[in-house]
C-alpha positions as CSV (number, residue, x, y, z in Angstrom):
1,M,12.2,7.7,8.3
2,I,8.6,8.8,9.1
3,D,8.7,11.6,11.7
4,D,5.0,12.7,11.9
5,L,3.4,9.6,13.5
6,S,1.3,9.7,16.6
7,E,2.8,8.8,19.9
8,G,3.0,5.1,20.3
9,L,3.7,4.4,16.6
10,R,7.1,3.8,15.0
11,A,8.1,3.1,11.5
12,R,10.8,0.9,9.9
13,H,11.3,-0.9,6.6
14,L,9.6,-4.2,6.1
15,A,11.5,-7.5,6.7
16,A,10.9,-11.1,5.6
17,A,9.8,-11.9,9.2
18,D,6.9,-9.5,8.8
19,H,5.2,-11.5,6.0
20,L,2.8,-13.7,8.1
21,R,2.2,-10.8,10.6
22,V,0.9,-8.6,7.7
23,L,-1.2,-11.5,6.1
24,A,-2.8,-12.0,9.5
25,V,-4.4,-8.6,9.5
26,L,-5.7,-8.4,6.0
27,D,-9.2,-10.0,6.4
28,T,-10.0,-7.9,9.5
29,W,-8.7,-4.7,8.1
30,W,-10.6,-5.2,4.8
31,G,-13.8,-6.1,6.6
32,G,-14.3,-9.3,4.6
33,L,-14.5,-7.3,1.3
34,K,-15.5,-9.7,-1.5
35,G,-15.8,-12.7,0.9
36,E,-13.5,-15.7,0.7
37,A,-12.5,-14.9,-2.9
38,G,-11.3,-11.5,-1.6
39,A,-9.4,-13.0,1.2
40,V,-7.5,-15.3,-1.3
41,E,-7.0,-12.5,-3.7
42,R,-5.4,-10.3,-0.9
43,A,-3.1,-13.0,0.2
44,L,-2.0,-13.8,-3.3
45,L,-1.2,-10.2,-3.8
46,L,1.4,-10.3,-1.0
47,P,3.7,-13.3,-1.5
48,R,6.8,-13.5,0.7
49,L,9.0,-12.2,-2.2
50,Y,7.8,-8.7,-1.5
51,F,9.1,-9.0,2.1
52,Q,12.4,-10.3,0.8
53,H,13.2,-8.2,-2.3
54,F,11.4,-4.8,-1.8
55,T,12.4,-4.1,1.9
56,T,14.2,-0.8,1.3
57,T,11.3,0.7,-0.6
58,S,8.5,-0.6,1.7
59,F,7.4,0.4,5.2
60,L,5.9,-1.0,8.4
61,I,4.4,0.9,11.2
62,E,4.0,-0.8,14.5
63,R,2.5,0.1,17.8
64,D,4.8,0.2,20.8
65,S,3.4,-3.2,21.7
66,G,4.8,-4.6,18.4
67,E,1.4,-5.0,16.8
68,V,1.1,-4.1,13.1
69,A,-0.6,-0.8,12.6
70,A,0.1,-0.1,8.9
71,F,2.2,-1.0,6.0
72,L,3.1,0.0,2.4
73,V,4.7,-2.3,-0.1
74,G,6.2,-0.3,-2.9
75,F,9.0,-0.4,-5.5
76,L,11.0,1.5,-8.1
77,S,10.0,0.3,-11.6
78,Q,12.7,-1.6,-13.3
79,T,11.1,-0.9,-16.7
80,E,10.1,2.8,-16.4
81,P,13.1,4.7,-14.8
82,E,11.0,7.7,-13.9
83,T,8.2,5.6,-12.2
84,A,7.7,4.2,-8.7
85,Y,4.8,1.9,-7.8
86,V,2.8,1.3,-4.6
87,H,1.7,-2.3,-4.7
88,F,-0.3,-2.7,-1.5
89,V,-1.1,-0.5,1.5
90,G,-3.0,-1.3,4.7
91,V,-3.9,0.8,7.7
92,D,-5.6,-0.6,10.8
93,P,-9.2,0.8,10.6
94,A,-8.9,2.1,14.2
95,L,-6.2,4.5,12.8
96,H,-8.2,5.7,9.7
97,G,-8.4,9.5,9.5
98,Q,-5.3,10.0,11.7
99,G,-2.8,10.6,8.9
100,V,-1.1,7.3,9.1
101,G,-1.8,6.4,5.4
102,R,-0.8,9.9,4.3
103,A,2.5,9.6,6.3
104,L,3.3,6.3,4.5
105,Y,2.7,7.8,1.1
106,R,4.7,11.0,2.0
107,A,7.6,8.7,3.0
108,F,7.3,6.7,-0.2
109,F,7.1,9.8,-2.4
110,A,10.3,11.2,-0.7
111,L,12.1,7.9,-1.4
112,A,10.9,7.8,-5.0
113,R,12.1,11.4,-5.6
114,S,15.4,10.6,-4.0
115,H,15.9,8.0,-6.8
116,G,14.9,10.4,-9.6
117,R,11.3,9.1,-10.0
118,R,8.8,11.6,-11.3
119,S,5.5,9.7,-10.8
120,V,3.9,7.1,-8.6
121,H,1.3,4.6,-9.9
122,C,-1.0,2.2,-8.1
123,I,-4.3,0.3,-8.6
124,T,-7.3,-0.7,-6.5
125,S,-10.4,-2.7,-7.1
126,P,-13.5,-0.9,-8.2
127,E,-15.3,-2.2,-5.0
128,N,-12.8,-0.5,-2.7
129,T,-14.4,2.9,-2.7
130,A,-12.6,3.9,0.5
131,S,-9.2,3.4,-1.3
132,Q,-10.4,5.3,-4.3
133,A,-11.5,8.3,-2.1
134,F,-8.2,8.2,-0.2
135,H,-6.0,8.3,-3.3
136,T,-8.1,11.1,-4.8
137,R,-7.7,13.1,-1.6
138,L,-3.9,12.6,-1.9
139,G,-3.9,14.1,-5.4
140,F,-3.9,11.0,-7.5
141,T,-5.7,11.0,-10.9
142,A,-8.0,8.0,-11.4
143,S,-8.6,6.1,-14.6
144,A,-12.0,4.6,-15.6
145,V,-12.5,1.0,-14.5
146,K,-10.1,-1.2,-16.5
147,P,-12.0,-4.5,-17.1
148,D,-9.9,-7.7,-16.6
149,Y,-6.8,-5.7,-15.8
150,D,-5.4,-8.4,-13.5
151,G,-7.1,-11.3,-15.2
152,P,-10.7,-12.4,-16.0
153,G,-13.1,-10.8,-13.6
154,L,-10.3,-8.8,-11.8
155,D,-11.2,-5.2,-12.8
156,R,-9.0,-2.4,-11.5
157,V,-8.9,1.4,-11.2
158,A,-5.5,2.8,-12.0
159,F,-4.1,5.9,-10.2
160,T,-1.2,8.2,-11.1
161,I,0.4,11.2,-9.3
162,A,3.2,13.4,-10.5
163,L,6.0,14.1,-7.9
């Protein structure tokens, strides 16, 4: 599935049982970004349905101990048959810079290509400059900030990459 992980890490598809385990790491991994409002926003972005209905297009990386190390929640667009979408990604900050996030995206890109998809889209908040830099390094093209993209006060930056 993902062959190029460091020793002590293994990958698999997400499962419904992973939902609370992933939610448990969000605040720590995001360093409290946007305070309590940010914590609620992140939790609301990952309802259980993603862990039930998008398991074959989403990935979890665990340490040998079973601890969550990284995840990617993605899906194939039902509306745009040439598009795939990365909904949410997280990597333990202790693993930043070690290629874990890049490995998750490579696996998702391969999966998307195997289903005839020609592009991948994703978004992030304007405050998440680390995410913006990461996506740019991967080759994504960023939009200008889109005010109120996800509702009042929920501005976003949109990213696209051709496969």
